[in-house]
MARNU-144869 format. One record per residue: residue in three letters; y, z, x of N, C-alpha, C in turn. Coordinates in steps of 0.02 Angstrom, whole numbers, padded with zeros to 5 digits, always signed. Atoms other than C-alpha are relative to their C-alpha. Last residue first. Example, Ala and Ser with C-alpha at 12.3 -4.5 7.8 and 13.67 -1.06 7.14 Angstrom:
BEGIN
ser-00059-00003-00042-00053+00357+00684+00055+00037-00039ala-00059+00000+00045-00225+00390+00615+00060+00000+00045
This chain:
BEGIN
ala+00027+00046+00049+01514+06507+12093-00067+00024-00027ala-00039-00007+00062+01593+06656+12179-00028-00044-00055arg+00017-00064+00030+01456+06658+12310+00035+00011-00067glu+00068+00006+00026+01478+06473+12343-00021+00065-00034arg-00003+00041+00060+01667+06495+12360-00069-00007-00032asn-00030-00041+00054+01642+06640+12480+00005-00039-00065ile+00052-00048+00023+01523+06533+12584+00027+00044-00055ala+00051+00037+00037+01650+06391+12593-00054+00046-00027lys-00027+00019+00066+01790+06508+12641-00053-00035-00042ala-00007-00061+00041+01688+06587+12780+00025-00016-00070ile+00068-00019+00022+01637+06416+12848+00004+00061-00046arg+00022+00050+00049+01817+06358+12853-00068+00018-00028phe-00034-00015+00063+01868+06521+12938-00019-00050-00055tyr+00029-00060+00030+01739+06502+13074+00030+00013-00068gln+00065+00020+00027+01798+06324+13105-00036+00059-00032val-00012+00035+00063+01976+06389+13121-00065-00025-00031leu-00017-00045+00055+01921+06516+13250+00007-00037-00066pro-00020+00047+00053+01834+06397+13369+00016+00038-00065ile+00033-00019+00063+01835+06525+13511+00024-00047-00055asn+00029+00059+00032+01885+06437+13673-00037+00017-00065ser+00072-00008-00002+01914+06605+13760-00037-00057-00035pro+00025+00012-00069+02094+06564+13804-00075+00006+00006cys+00051-00049-00021+02135+06544+13617-00026-00015+00070val-00025-00044-00053+02299+06447+13597-00053+00047+00028tyr-00037+00037-00052+02234+06295+13502+00020+00046+00058ser+00049+00031-00045+02104+06394+13404+00034-00034+00059cys+00037-00053-00034+02240+06505+13332-00051-00029+00049cys-00041-00030-00053+02357+06360+13293-00040+00052+00040gly+00030+00006-00066+02219+06267+13198+00040+00030+00056cys-00044+00041-00042+02319+06233+13039-00028-00008+00071glu+00041+00035-00050+02176+06297+12931+00041-00046+00044phe+00005+00071+00021+02279+06344+12778-00028-00044+00055cys+00007+00046-00057+02245+06530+12801-00005-00071-00026asp-00068+00022-00018+02307+06624+12647+00000-00045+00060asn-00020+00059+00039+02128+06625+12584+00072-00022+00012leu+00028+00062-00025+02074+06740+12726+00026-00062-00037his-00033+00057+00033+02190+06877+12667-00023-00067+00028tyr-00040+00036-00050+02131+07011+12791+00027-00067-00025lys-00043-00043-00042+02063+07148+12679+00047-00039+00046gln-00030-00055+00036+01984+07056+12531+00051+00039+00042gln-00042+00021+00057+01950+06887+12608+00037+00058-00031met-00053+00044-00025+01888+06940+12779+00048-00020-00055glu-00051-00044-00029+01793+07082+12696+00057-00041+00029thr-00036-00031+00055+01700+06956+12589+00056+00045+00025tyr-00048+00048+00028+01654+06852+12742+00041+00031-00057leu-00032-00043+00050+01571+06992+12839+00056-00040-00034arg+00011+00028+00067+01458+06870+12930+00027+00045-00055lys+00046-00047+00032+01459+06977+13089-00016-00022-00072ala+00059-00004-00043+01535+06834+13190-00053+00046-00030ala+00040+00061+00012+01653+06805+13044-00064+00001+00041leu+00035-00010+00063+01712+06986+13057-00044-00061-00017arg+00053-00049-00011+01753+06960+13240-00040+00014-00063gly+00052+00031-00040+01847+06801+13200-00058+00047+00014met+00040+00040+00046+01942+06889+13061-00056-00036+00037gln+00042-00045+00040+01999+07021+13186-00045-00040-00048ser+00047-00033-00044+02061+06889+13308-00048+00045-00039pro+00058+00043-00013+02138+06781+13173-00052+00034+00044asn+00031-00027-00060+02252+06923+13114-00062-00040+00016leu+00065-00030+00010+02368+06840+12988-00025+00029+00066lys+00003-00069-00025+02554+06809+13012-00065+00036-00021val-00001-00042+00060+02571+06651+12907-00016+00073+00016pro-00063+00007+00037+02624+06546+13057+00004+00041-00064cys+00015+00010+00071+02483+06612+13168+00064-00003-00041ala-00003+00071+00020+02538+06587+13349-00006-00009-00075asp-00067+00027-00014+02583+06766+13400+00008-00072-00026leu-00046-00035+00046+02427+06833+13315+00071-00027+00009cys+00011+00029+00066+02321+06701+13404+00046+00033-00051arg-00033+00065+00005+02396+06750+13571-00007-00031-00069gly-00052+00003+00051+02351+06933+13546+00034-00068-00007cys-00064+00013-00033+02257+06954+13710+00058-00005-00050arg-00053-00035+00037+02111+07036+13625+00068-00008+00033ile-00028-00049-00047+01987+06974+13757+00059+00038-00030cys-00071-00011+00011+01878+06885+13628+00025+00054+00048pro-00019-00054+00046+01709+06845+13703+00076+00006-00006tyr+00001-00066-00031+01688+06675+13787+00018+00053-00052ile-00037-00048+00041+01643+06508+13708-00009+00069+00031thr+00030-00065+00013+01590+06384+13842+00046+00043-00043gln+00035+00002+00064+01648+06204+13829-00028+00067-00019ala-00047+00018+00052+01783+06212+13964-00033+00000-00069ala-00043-00057+00014+01665+06309+14078+00048-00015-00057pro+00034-00048+00043+01533+06173+14064+00044+00059-00018ser+00039-00049-00037+01660+06051+14137-00035+00046-00048arg-00027-00067+00009+01715+05906+14030-00046+00050+00035glu+00048-00049-00024+01689+05726+14080+00031+00069-00005arg-00018-00035-00061+01804+05625+13971-00057+00046+00020glu+00055-00040-00027+01774+05494+13839+00022+00031+00066pro+00046+00032-00047+01936+05435+13764-00054+00048+00023met-00007-00034-00064+02016+05506+13605-00052-00028+00048val+00059+00010-00042+02036+05391+13456+00013+00032+00068val-00016-00015-00070+02158+05446+13321-00064-00004+00041ile+00064+00006-00035+02145+05369+13149+00017+00007+00074gly+00005+00030-00067+02291+05425+13043-00072-00006+00023thr-00067+00011-00028+02352+05480+12872-00002-00035+00067val+00002+00012-00073+02186+05463+12781+00070-00017+00025gly-00024-00058-00039+02202+05545+12609+00001-00010+00075lys-00069-00017+00017+02193+05385+12505+00028+00056+00043thr-00012-00023+00068+02034+05325+12590+00072+00022-00008val-00066-00030+00006+01993+05222+12745+00011+00018-00073pro-00061+00039+00013+01808+05187+12739+00064+00041+00007val-00037-00032+00054+01653+05263+12822+00067-00037-00009asp+00010+00037+00062+01547+05141+12924+00035+00033-00059leu-00056+00047+00009+01613+05202+13091-00006-00040-00065ser+00019+00068+00017+01498+05353+13084+00063-00043-00009ala+00058+00020-00039+01509+05524+13166-00019-00072-00011val+00051+00036+00039+01683+05566+13107-00055-00023+00047thr+00034+00052-00037+01799+05698+13177-00052-00033-00044asn+00072-00008-00008+01907+05792+13054-00029-00058+00041gly+00045+00054+00020+02095+05813+13058-00073+00016+00012met+00033-00015+00064+02193+05976+13063-00049-00054-00022met-00001-00072+00015+02257+05983+13243-00039+00016-00063pro+00047-00038-00041+02206+05810+13307-00001+00075-00016gly-00026-00018-00065+02292+05720+13163-00050+00043+00039gly-00055-00047+00004+02208+05631+13019+00027+00013+00069leu-00038+00022+00059+02036+05553+13035+00053+00053-00013ile-00027-00051+00045+01981+05589+13213+00035-00033-00058ile-00040+00039+00046+01869+05479+13320+00020+00048-00056his-00030-00033+00059+01806+05580+13467+00043-00050-00039thr+00045-00050+00028+01683+05517+13599+00027+00031-00064ala-00031-00064+00017+01766+05356+13649-00051+00047-00029asp+00010-00044-00057+01701+05202+13741+00032+00069-00012gly+00059-00042+00004+01672+05096+13586-00013+00047+00057glu+00058+00031-00032+01790+04954+13626-00061+00046+00002tyr+00047-00053-00018+01936+04992+13509-00064-00031+00027gly+00023+00001-00069+02059+04849+13514-00043+00058+00022val-00051-00027-00045+02167+04868+13360-00026+00010+00071tyr-00062+00039+00005+02064+04750+13250+00052+00025+00050glu+00009+00062-00038+01901+04827+13310+00064-00041+00000leu-00002-00016-00072+01963+04996+13251-00010-00062+00042ala-00068-00019-00020+02007+04935+13076+00004+00012+00075phe-00042+00059+00003+01840+04844+13054+00070+00016+00025arg+00022+00046-00053+01737+04992+13113+00045-00062+00002leu-00030-00019-00064+01837+05112+13006-00017-00049+00055pro+00043-00040-00044+01784+05018+12849+00035+00015+00067thr+00014+00036-00063+01930+04959+12739-00045+00044+00044gly+00069+00024+00000+01914+05046+12570-00019-00039+00062leu+00048-00055+00008+02100+05065+12544-00070-00028-00007pro+00030-00004+00067+02193+04912+12610-00050+00058-00004ile+00071+00015+00002+02285+04956+12772-00025+00003-00072met+00014-00003+00071+02471+04948+12804-00071-00024-00011tyr+00025+00058+00035+02470+04980+12990-00006+00014-00074asn+00006-00020+00070+02568+05097+13101-00018-00063-00040gly-00055+00016+00045+02540+05064+13285-00012+00030-00068pro-00020-00054+00046+02422+05069+13432+00057-00022-00045lys-00059+00022+00038+02357+04904+13502+00019+00055-00050lys-00042+00047-00039+02237+04951+13643+00063-00021-00036ile-00020+00058+00040+02160+05107+13563+00048-00044+00040gly+00056+00046+00009+02058+05240+13657+00018-00063-00039pro+00015+00037-00061+02211+05330+13726-00056-00051-00008gly+00044-00035-00046+02263+05379+13550-00016-00043+00060ala-00029-00019-00065+02338+05289+13403-00053+00036+00041leu+00057+00008-00045+02308+05208+13234+00026+00011+00071thr-00012+00003-00072+02437+05275+13112-00066-00008+00036val+00042-00043-00041+02398+05233+12930+00020-00009+00073val-00016+00005-00071+02513+05162+12797-00041+00051+00038arg-00043-00052-00026+02431+05147+12626+00014-00012+00074glu-00008+00002-00073+02344+05022+12515+00045+00057+00021ile+00055+00040-00028+02278+05000+12337+00005-00004+00077leu+00002-00011-00073+02381+05126+12238-00061-00036+00028gly+00039-00056-00025+02403+05054+12063+00000+00004+00076gln+00055+00015-00045+02536+04943+11987-00034+00064+00025ser+00062-00019+00035+02647+04959+11834-00062-00014+00043gln+00040+00061+00008+02786+04865+11929-00066+00013-00036pro-00038+00052+00034+02922+04999+11914-00039-00065-00012leu-00013-00013+00071+02788+05131+11950+00042-00054-00034leu+00053+00018+00046+02722+05056+12112+00020+00007-00073met+00021+00070-00002+02867+05049+12235-00045-00019-00058gly-00059+00042+00010+02958+05212+12197-00017-00074+00001leu-00018-00004+00071+02790+05298+12177+00059-00045-00015gln+00048+00041+00037+02740+05233+12349+00014+00002-00075ala-00018+00070-00014+02900+05305+12425-00048-00047-00037leu-00057+00018+00043+02864+05470+12337+00023-00072+00012thr+00020+00000+00070+02690+05486+12413+00057-00025-00044gly+00042+00059+00012+02747+05435+12586-00021-00006-00072val-00043+00060+00004+02888+05563+12582-00040-00063-00013asn-00007+00035-00063+02767+05705+12541+00042-00063-00008asn+00034+00065-00007+02794+05808+12385+00014-00030+00068val-00002+00030-00066+02836+05991+12353-00039-00065+00000val+00054+00049-00007+02881+06063+12182+00009-00034+00068val-00003+00055-00048+02985+06222+12177-00061-00045-00007gly-00044+00053+00023+03030+06352+12046+00005-00061+00044ile-00069-00018-00020+02958+06506+12131+00048-00058-00015gln-00013-00067+00023+02788+06496+12044+00069+00026+00020tyr-00029+00003+00067+02793+06307+12067+00016+00069-00027pro-00073+00008+00001+02769+06336+12254+00031+00000-00070phe-00020+00070-00006+02592+06403+12230+00076-00006-00004gly-00036+00034+00054+02511+06573+12248+00018-00072+00018gly+00048+00029+00046+02377+06656+12355+00031-00040-00056ser+00067+00005-00029+02510+06763+12436-00049-00025-00052pro+00042-00060-00001+02674+06728+12349-00069-00012+00030val+00055+00012+00046+02781+06578+12402-00047+00060+00003glu+00067-00018-00024+02934+06652+12488-00051-00016-00054arg+00041-00029+00054+03103+06571+12460-00071+00010+00025asp+00006-00072-00010+03229+06542+12600-00034+00034-00060leu-00028-00035+00058+03264+06368+12530+00002+00076+00008leu-00053+00037+00034+03238+06250+12677+00036+00041-00053val-00052+00022-00047+03139+06362+12797+00059-00032-00037lys-00033-00058-00029+03039+06456+12665+00059-00021+00044val-00038-00031+00054+02998+06297+12569+00039+00060+00026leu-00059+00042+00010+02946+06214+12732+00045+00027-00056leu-00047-00013-00054+02830+06358+12774+00064-00040-00009lys-00027-00067+00010+02746+06349+12604+00051+00018+00054glu-00048-00004+00054+02730+06161+12615+00029+00069-00010ser+00034-00038+00052+02653+06156+12788+00049+00014-00057gly+00014+00039+00060+02750+06021+12880-00040+00036-00053gln-00060+00001+00042+02824+06142+13007-00012-00036-00066pro+00007+00050+00053+02649+06167+13079+00059+00002-00050tyr+00060+00004+00042+02691+06139+13223-00017+00070-00026lys+00050-00051-00019+02870+06140+13286-00059-00007-00047thr+00065+00030-00012+03015+06018+13282-00048+00053+00026thr+00026-00003-00068+03161+06119+13215-00069-00032+00004val+00028-00065-00018+03230+06064+13047-00031-00005+00070ala+00043-00001-00059+03343+05919+12998-00022+00071+00015gln-00014-00052-00050+03409+05926+12820-00050-00006+00058val+00050+00002-00054+03424+05790+12690+00020+00050+00053thr-00026-00012-00068+03513+05806+12523-00057-00005+00050ile+00052+00009-00051+03484+05741+12346+00032+00009+00069ser+00063-00024+00030+03589+05803+12199-00059-00007+00049gly+00029-00056-00038+03747+05788+12305-00066+00026-00028asp-00004-00062+00038+03839+05684+12174-00031+00060+00035ala-00062-00035-00012+03873+05544+12298+00004+00067-00035pro-00048+00005+00055+03693+05485+12301+00061+00044+00012leu+00003-00056+00047+03610+05475+12472+00051-00008-00056lys+00015+00026+00067+03597+05303+12555-00005+00055-00053gly-00041+00057+00017+03675+05331+12727-00010-00026-00071lys-00068-00023+00015+03599+05504+12740+00044-00057-00024ile-00001-00029+00068+03424+05429+12728+00071+00020-00020ala+00015+00055+00047+03446+05316+12880+00003+00025-00072glu-00061+00040+00008+03531+05458+12975-00011-00058-00049val-00051-00040+00034+03386+05577+12945+00063-00041-00013ala+00019+00000+00070+03262+05441+12993+00050+00040-00041asp-00017+00066+00026+03354+05414+13157-00018-00006-00074leu-00070+00001+00023+03348+05602+13182+00022-00068-00023lys-00006+00062+00040+03158+05597+13191+00071-00005-00028asn+00020+00054-00045+03124+05726+13329+00001-00068-00037asp-00056+00030-00038+03231+05843+13224-00022-00045+00057glu-00004-00030-00067+03093+05872+13097+00051-00037+00043val+00025+00046-00052+03136+05808+12923+00006+00035+00067gly+00005-00033-00065+03158+05911+12764-00032-00046+00051ile+00047+00034-00044+03219+05818+12609+00001+00034+00068val-00016-00011-00070+03301+05930+12479-00055-00032+00042ala+00055+00015-00046+03302+05879+12296+00025+00011+00071arg-00018+00020-00068+03411+05946+12156-00063-00014+00040ser-00070+00023+00000+03409+05971+11968+00022-00022+00069ala-00040-00025-00056+03219+05981+11959+00071-00029-00002gly-00057-00037+00024+03149+05946+11786+00044+00027+00054ser+00008-00072-00013+02978+05899+11854+00056+00042-00030val+00062-00025+00029+02975+05725+11777-00005+00076+00005arg-00001+00006+00072+03156+05680+11809-00061+00032-00032met-00048-00049+00026+03154+05749+11986+00002-00003-00076ala+00031-00067-00003+02995+05654+12027+00047+00053-00027ile+00054-00002+00050+03071+05489+11968-00030+00070-00002arg-00033-00005+00065+03231+05522+12069-00051+00003-00057ile-00027-00068+00007+03126+05558+12223+00033+00008-00068gly+00055-00045+00016+03027+05397+12198+00023+00072-00008ser+00020+00016+00068+03187+05295+12194-00056+00047-00023leu-00050-00030+00044+03248+05384+12350-00014-00014-00073leu+00006-00072-00004+03086+05340+12440+00049+00035-00048glu+00058-00019+00041+03091+05160+12378-00010+00076+00000asp-00019+00011+00070+03267+05140+12449-00057+00021-00047thr-00046-00052+00021+03217+05218+12616+00018-00007-00074his+00004+00000+00073+03066+05106+12640+00044+00055-00029glu+00009+00068+00026+03082+05052+12823+00000-00003-00077leu-00045+00050-00029+03154+05207+12906-00003-00067-00037met-00070-00021+00012+03077+05342+12796+00050-00051+00027val-00015+00009+00071+02912+05246+12794+00072+00020-00015arg-00013+00071+00013+02914+05232+12984+00016-00013-00074his-00060+00020-00037+02933+05419+13008+00017-00073-00016asp-00057-00022+00040+02804+05457+12873+00066-00021+00033thr-00003+00039+00062+02674+05352+12964+00061+00018-00041thr-00069+00022+00011+02712+05426+13137+00007-00041-00065leu-00014+00032+00064+02555+05527+13177+00074-00017-00008tyr+00020+00070+00007+02513+05557+13361+00025-00033-00065pro-00005+00046-00057+02532+05748+13355-00026-00070-00019glu+00062+00013-00038+02543+05827+13181+00013-00047+00059cys+00002-00039-00062+02719+05884+13130-00063-00012+00042glu+00052+00035-00039+02752+05750+12999-00007+00032+00069cys+00005-00031-00067+02913+05836+12941-00049-00037+00045gly-00001+00054-00049+02960+05722+12796-00009+00025+00070asn+00026-00016-00067+02914+05842+12656-00002-00062+00044val+00032+00061-00023+03022+05822+12501-00018+00009+00074val+00000+00002-00073+03063+05986+12416-00040-00061+00022leu+00053+00041-00029+03105+05964+12231+00008+00001+00076thr-00009+00036-00064+03208+06106+12163-00062-00039+00018asp-00071+00017-00014+03241+06185+11992+00009-00042+00062ile-00012+00025-00068+03067+06195+11916+00074-00017+00008pro-00050+00054-00005+03032+06302+11763+00015-00018+00072phe-00034+00000-00065+02871+06404+11774+00049-00058+00004asp-00030-00067-00012+02801+06453+11604+00039+00003+00065lys-00065-00005+00032+02775+06269+11563+00034+00067+00012pro+00002-00036+00064+02633+06255+11690+00071+00011-00028pro+00025-00069-00006+02667+06125+11826-00002+00035-00068lys+00000-00033+00066+02685+05940+11783-00030+00070+00006leu-00064+00012+00033+02737+05849+11943+00004+00032-00069lys-00054-00035-00034+02594+05926+12041+00066-00006-00037val+00012-00072+00013+02466+05867+11914+00055+00042+00032his-00024-00014+00069+02539+05690+11917-00010+00073-00018thr-00072-00008+00003+02521+05687+12107+00025+00018-00070pro-00029+00046+00049+02333+05716+12111+00075+00014-00011phe-00003-00034+00065+02297+05816+12271+00034-00047-00050ala+00027+00042+00053+02250+05701+12416-00004+00036-00067ala+00036-00044+00046+02281+05839+12546-00032-00038-00058gly+00066-00020-00024+02322+05716+12686-00040+00041-00050gly-00008-00039-00062+02509+05684+12672-00067+00024+00027leu+00017+00041-00058+02473+05546+12547+00011+00035+00066gly-00041-00017-00058+02467+05664+12399-00022-00037+00062val+00015-00068-00024+02380+05570+12260+00046+00014+00059met-00036-00030-00055+02429+05417+12158-00024+00072+00014gly+00048-00026-00048+02298+05330+12052+00031+00037+00058ser-00009+00034-00065+02433+05226+11967-00052+00023+00052asp+00029+00068+00004+02369+05280+11796+00005-00038+00066gln+00072-00006-00002+02406+05461+11843-00033-00069-00001val+00018-00022-00068+02585+05417+11886-00075+00008+00006ala-00005+00059-00044+02601+05318+11724-00018+00017+00072gln+00058+00042+00014+02537+05466+11623+00000-00061+00046val+00059-00036-00026+02665+05580+11707-00063-00041-00010ile+00000+00010-00073+02799+05448+11674-00060+00036+00031asp+00022+00069-00013+02755+05444+11489-00003-00014+00075asp+00073+00003+00012+02766+05633+11482-00027-00070+00013pro+00037-00033-00054+02938+05628+11565-00075-00002-00009thr-00004-00073+00006+02999+05500+11437-00037+00031+00059met+00063-00034+00017+03023+05320+11492+00011+00075-00005asn+00003-00014+00072+03193+05234+11482-00066+00032-00021glu-00058-00040+00021+03231+05240+11669-00004+00020-00074val+00015-00071-00009+03055+05181+11713+00056+00044-00027asp-00064-00035-00004+03087+05009+11640-00012+00075+00004arg-00005-00055+00047+02923+04921+11681+00067+00035+00010pro-00061-00041-00008+02886+04755+11766+00006+00052-00056ala-00057+00033+00032+02704+04699+11748+00061+00044+00009gly-00061-00039+00007+02539+04739+11833+00055-00041-00032tyr+00005-00046+00056+02383+04653+11902+00064+00042-00003leu-00004+00038+00063+02390+04498+12009-00002+00044-00061val+00014-00049+00052+02428+04583+12175+00013-00034-00067arg-00059-00027+00031+02418+04433+12292-00020+00053-00052gln-00006-00073-00004+02260+04417+12392+00070+00024-00021glu-00068-00013-00024+02278+04229+12414+00013+00074+00010ala-00048-00023+00051+02089+04211+12398+00068+00014+00031ala-00050+00052+00013+01994+04105+12527+00053+00022-00050pro-00040+00016-00060+01895+04249+12604+00055-00050-00013tyr-00002+00072-00004+01837+04319+12435+00045-00021+00058val-00066+00031+00005+01806+04502+12471-00006-00076+00004arg+00002+00054-00049+01636+04579+12435+00063-00042-00010ile-00027+00065+00020+01677+04739+12342-00007-00049+00058val-00004+00045-00057+01573+04898+12359+00022-00069-00025ile+00002+00069+00021+01605+05033+12228+00010-00045+00061ala-00055+00045-00018+01564+05207+12289-00012-00069-00029glu+00003+00065+00035+01457+05356+12242+00062-00041+00016thr-00031-00003+00066+01458+05493+12373-00001-00070-00030lys-00014+00065+00031+01357+05528+12530+00030+00010-00069pro+00043+00018+00057+01375+05698+12611+00018-00069-00027gly+00071-00008-00012+01459+05702+12783-00043-00022-00058arg+00018-00071+00004+01645+05736+12764-00075+00011+00009ala-00022-00034-00061+01692+05562+12826-00021+00073+00001thr-00070-00020+00000+01590+05484+12688+00016+00035+00065pro-00021-00054-00044+01427+05385+12684+00075+00015-00008met-00022+00024-00066+01388+05277+12530+00022+00060+00043leu-00020-00055-00044+01294+05307+12368+00015-00027+00069gln+00053-00038-00030+01292+05152+12260+00027+00058+00041ile-00027-00067+00013+01390+05032+12152-00055+00048+00021ser+00045-00055+00017+01356+04858+12219+00040+00061-00019glu+00066+00012-00030+01427+04687+12258-00050+00054-00018val+00033-00065-00009+01578+04692+12144-00071-00013+00023val+00052-00013+00049+01661+04523+12173-00033+00068+00015gly+00069+00014-00021+01822+04479+12260-00048+00014-00056thr+00033+00045+00047+02010+04503+12255-00069-00018+00026ala+00002+00071-00018+02063+04651+12362-00035-00039-00056pro-00046+00014-00055+02108+04835+12350+00003-00073+00020ala+00029+00046-00049+02029+04849+12177+00051-00014+00055his-00019+00070+00011+02100+05001+12088-00030-00043+00055met+00002+00042-00060+02036+05179+12070+00016-00072-00018pro+00041+00061-00001+02079+05305+11935+00001-00034+00068val-00041+00061-00001+02140+05484+11956-00045-00061+00002ser+00036+00058-00028+02065+05654+11914+00048-00058+00000met+00005-00012-00072+02120+05828+11861-00042-00055+00033phe-00067-00007-00027+02174+05768+11688-00001+00010+00075gly-00037-00059+00019+02002+05702+11640+00067+00005+00036asp+00046-00040+00040+01881+05579+11720+00034+00067-00017ala-00004-00072-00013+02006+05450+11782-00047+00037-00047arg-00048-00038+00039+01949+05270+11763-00001+00074+00021ala+00029-00063+00019+01865+05157+11892+00054+00041-00035ile+00073+00007-00005+01893+04974+11934-00037+00064-00016pro+00037-00063+00004+02075+04955+11885-00075-00012+00002glu+00033-00012+00065+02140+04784+11943-00034+00069+00000gly-00040-00043+00042+02259+04785+12092-00031+00018-00066arg-00035-00052-00037+02181+04637+12181+00047+00039-00046val-00058+00024-00035+02073+04538+12061+00035+00060+00032val-00058-00042+00009+01896+04581+12010+00058-00030+00040glu-00057+00019-00042+01741+04474+11983+00060+00045-00016gln-00064+00015+00033+01593+04563+11905+00053-00019+00051gly-00006+00072+00013+01423+04548+11992+00066-00019-00033val+00020+00041-00057+01386+04734+11981+00002-00074-00019arg+00073+00005-00010+01479+04812+11836-00014-00043+00061val+00023+00068-00018+01657+04874+11816-00075+00002+00010val-00009+00040+00061+01728+05028+11728-00017-00073+00013pro-00006+00073-00004+01668+05153+11859+00010-00033-00068val+00059+00029+00033+01707+05338+11828+00006-00076+00001ala-00013+00051+00050+01828+05429+11944-00066-00030-00025pro+00002+00070-00022+01773+05587+12034+00017-00048-00057ala+00060+00037+00020+01831+05755+11965+00002-00072+00024gly+00015+00003+00072+01963+05849+12063-00061-00043-00014phe+00020-00066+00024+02047+05839+12234-00010-00004-00075his-00053-00045+00020+02053+05657+12282-00030+00068-00019gln-00047+00003-00056+01956+05512+12355+00056+00051-00010ser-00030-00065-00010+01802+05534+12245+00043-00003+00064leu-00027-00021+00064+01751+05365+12176+00031+00070+00003pro+00032-00060+00027+01728+05298+12352+00034+00021-00065ile-00048-00042+00036+01796+05120+12374-00037+00060-00029ile+00039-00055+00028+01701+05023+12508+00049+00049-00032met-00038-00061+00011+01780+04854+12547-00045+00052-00034arg+00023-00044+00054+01684+04708+12620+00043+00063-00003pro+00044+00039+00044+01741+04559+12723-00026+00040-00059ala+00069+00000-00025+01886+04664+12791-00044-00041-00047phe+00052-00026+00044+02060+04614+12738-00068-00004+00033pro+00036+00048+00043+02194+04591+12870-00055+00034-00041met+00066+00012-00027+02303+04736+12931-00036-00050-00046arg+00056+00005+00047+02486+04729+12890-00065-00014+00037arg+00031+00066+00002+02616+04791+13014-00059+00001-00049ile+00064+00002+00036+02735+04938+13000-00025-00072-00002pro-00003+00010+00073+02873+04929+13131-00070-00003-00030leu+00032+00063+00021+02844+05004+13304+00004-00007-00076his-00050+00054-00001+02968+05134+13369-00028-00065-00026ala-00058-00017+00041+02865+05288+13322+00050-00058-00005thr-00001+00034+00065+02702+05211+13386+00064+00010-00040glu+00034+00065+00000+02684+05248+13572+00010-00039-00065glu-00042+00053-00028+02817+05385+13575-00032-00069-00002lys-00024+00045+00053+02722+05498+13455+00036-00061+00027his+00035+00065-00006+02613+05591+13582+00022-00049-00055glu-00009+00039+00061+02685+05758+13520-00037-00067+00000pro-00031+00064-00019+02616+05879+13649+00003-00047-00060pro+00046+00046-00035+02572+06041+13558+00037-00063+00021his-00033+00063-00019+02716+06161+13520-00050-00044+00038val+00013+00024-00068+02646+06311+13426+00037-00066+00012gly+00013+00071-00008+02682+06417+13272-00010-00018+00073his+00064+00017-00031+02767+06588+13264-00009-00075+00002ala+00025-00042-00054+02915+06621+13147-00070-00024+00023phe+00039-00057+00023+02989+06480+13045-00024+00040+00060thr+00071+00006-00013+03127+06355+13082-00034+00063-00027lys+00044-00049+00032+03309+06319+13048-00073-00012+00019arg+00029+00022+00063+03411+06220+13173-00047+00053-00028lys+00072-00012+00000+03522+06300+13305-00028-00019-00069phe+00035+00065+00000+03694+06219+13313-00076+00008-00001leu-00030+00043+00050+03793+06374+13262-00038-00066-00006asn+00034-00011+00064+03672+06484+13359+00027-00046-00055leu+00068+00026-00006+03735+06409+13523-00036+00006-00067leu-00005+00073+00004+03918+06438+13474-00069-00032+00003gly-00017+00018+00069+03880+06621+13438+00003-00075-00009met+00062-00006+00040+03792+06640+13607+00012-00019-00073
């Protein structure tokens, strides 16, 4: 038993093991997707204030040119994903439902589509504050799905000194393999981005956490780590949701992020590998974020893979390119556990889109769709990675006792991973109840 424990990898309590479905795309290199005839660039692709347009209708723009400025510190600018002309600035549909202001660019079909905006920059001789400004100017946000402005994360309050940068390479969502391919194909850029983030945040060390279903990525990174030991990589147990930043901090560092708190309060900054790899590519060239790697997968896609897709590409164009024939009922942005289904194919790929998963149409029995009463089996308690009581909160949600959910049962500590809904034998959509409860509590507070 002692020998067995010696080789046992670190993990967290509870969680679930959904089928991974990564084998279709994990071995495929990143490929470029062509440019759509029109690009739709929403001005709100991040947490914080929407960007403000700096172009006018009819203006020609080149690929990489800023087209919208940040509106304050908690905001990021937008850049033209393709060379073309600004066709309109209008309200456009979004994946979340409500329309939002967007810049529509008609792409010039004969343009070379080289990035014509930017210039070489010596990042090594920049001050931390200059780098923070450069990160904001790049339009960088968390590419793991949260889309939180990266420059804000890298500059926590001065009262909280940072000693460790945790780099999240877990990618625990089924189907998604973007981070896996980035770690394999852009290892040098990833390590460059890590060094930049360490300088800005003040961290003296960085720890890269990678699930052990991606050991080839672990080996690729190990072969290029600095000799001084300031950057290390560690394989962790493959389990969902290992990629949650609070859980990863606990597993890698054995530090507990306080309830309702943030990692910086315990001296830690957490960034996704895709985010840092892009920083390593963009900052030395003074360029902005105009494209990202997206996994297109699922039984409804003929050519699954990881594609470098220009931001603003309509879903319809991307899906037609990979062989979607319109016979699916569920199109999910992100992974199937935490992603959102979309009702329209006219919404664009944005900075926070990690994957497009197409599930085929299936006949489902009425019993499979029926929500039954809670039988108090306790499975949701055993699955919840932050040790909440989803069953009790579900009953309170049914009675619309949202304030009690927050005050007595720590509703806000739920990060909506979906483990409780996944294991519920009564088909109770618990995580949807919790999202509604949070939204109503926010409205009441406002």
